[in-house]
N, C-alpha and C positions, 0 to 999 in steps of 0.2 A: 683822101681819107687819112685821118690821124691814127698813129699807132697808140694804143692805149697803154698808159703807165698805170701800175696798180695804185688805185686811189686809197686815201685814208678815209675810213668810215667813222662816223660818230653820230650820236643822237643830237637832234636840234634842241636848242634852248630858246628862250624868249628873245634874246638879242639877235637871233638869226631870222626873225620873222620877215623883215623887209627884204632881205636877200632871197629868201625862199619865194616870196610873192613875185619878185622880179624874174627869177629863174623860171618859174612855172609859166608866167606870162610870155616870156621870150621863146619858150619852146612850142607854144600853141597858138598865140595870137599875134597879129600884126606882120609887117613885112619881114622883120628880122627872123621870125619863125620859119620863113620859107627857105632859110639856109639849111635847115634840117628836113628830115622826111616825116616828122611827127606833127607837122603843122595842122591846125584845124581852121586856118584862116579862110578857107573856102566854105566852111560849114558854119562857123560861129564868129561873131564879133563880141566886143566887150571883154570884161575881165574873166580870167580862168579861175582866179581865187582872189581873196583880199586878206589884209592883216587880221581881221576879226575871225575869219574862217581858220586861218593857220593857228592863231592863238587858241582857238577852241580845240583843235585836234591835239595841240601840244599839252593842253591842260587835262584832256580826257584820260580816264583810267584805261588801262589795257590798250594804249595807243602810243605810237612812236613815229617820229619823222626822222628818217635816216638821211644823212648828208654824205656825199662823196666829194672829196677835195683832192686836188693835186697841187702841190706847192702852195698850200693855204688858199687856193682859189676854188670857190664853190662851183662845181660843174654838174652835179646831179643830185636829185633828191627823190624820195618816195615816202608815202605814208602807209603804215600798216596798223591794223587794229584787230585785236583778238576778239573773236566771238566763239567762245567755247573751244571746241577742238579744231576750229578753222580760223584763218586770219583773212582779213580783207586788204587788198593791195590797191592803192590809188595815189593820186597826186604825183605821178611819176613824171619826172622831167629831166632831160639831158640838154645841156647847153647846145644850141643848134650846130655850131661848127664842130662839136665833138660827136655828134650823132653819126653812127656808122663805124665808129672806132672800136667797138667792143665794150665801151664803158657801160652802156645800158644793160648788157648781159651780166656784167659784174654787179651792178646795183640790184638787179632782179635776184641774182643768186644770193646776195647778202641778205635781202629781205626774206627770202625763203629760209636761209640758214637761221636767221633771227627767230622767225616764227616757229620753226621746228625745234631748235635747240633751247631757246630761252623760254618760249611759251608752250612747248610740246604740242604744237598744232599739227594736225594730220593732213590738212588741205589748205590751199590758198585760193581765194575767190577774187574775182575782179569783174567789173562791168565795163564793156567797151562799146562805143557807138558802132552799131553793126554795119554802117556803110564804110567803115574804115577797114576794108578787107586786107590791105597791106599790113596794118597793125595787128589784126587778128591772126594773120598768117605768121607774123613774127612770134607772137605768143605761142601759137601751135607748135612751132619749131622748138620751143623751149618746154614742151610737155603739157601745155594747157589744152583743154578741149572745150569746144563750143557745146553748150548745153541745150540750145534751142529755147531757153527760158528768157523771155524778154520783159523789160519794164519800160514804161513810157519815158520819153525825154520830158523834163519839167518845163514845158513851154510856159512862158509868163513869169518864171522865176529868174530874174536877171542875174542872180548869183551864179547861175550855170552858163551864162553867156546869152548873147542875142542871136538866135538861130537865123541862118540865111536860107534855110529850106524847111519844108514841113514834113519830112519823112524820117526824122531822127528818132531812134530808140536805142536802148542799151540791150546787149546780150550778155548774160552771165557766162564767164569762162572760169574753169576750175582746174586745178592741178593737185594730184594726190602727192602729198609730201611724205606720207608714211612709207610708201614704196620707193621713194627717190633715194638714190645713193648719195650719201653726204660724206 
């Protein structure tokens, strides 16, 4: 396990698109993703995102892609999007060899801080593939709770990957930011 050094955070710009796509893919798909614990390689094949999707979220209003770098090396990212008094958290990726170092906790905390302090959001929402019990438990340890509210996996839409099994669905997880100590 690597010891985490405090990363430098910044908002992504258009010039970061290819690096973001590569980072996200490396954390979830293919053999390299197996170096970390967040891999979806046994669940999904194909891309996790593409340049057009990243460009779209960068250009969207009330949307930010936050990057975490150490010594100018991109090691983590996430996307947050404001929806009224809540924010949606997604596209979270940590470079596989850095997973388990505490870097992911810092990125999640920065996203929560941004949503709360910059956008005055009172809650953070996310959708997690519900068969990812290890990942859901990680979020629960950080104050998120499972809602029991499910949405179907978009089978047939290759933008979300090529499923390797037929029982995938998302569960909404929520954290109250209003009551969180900051």
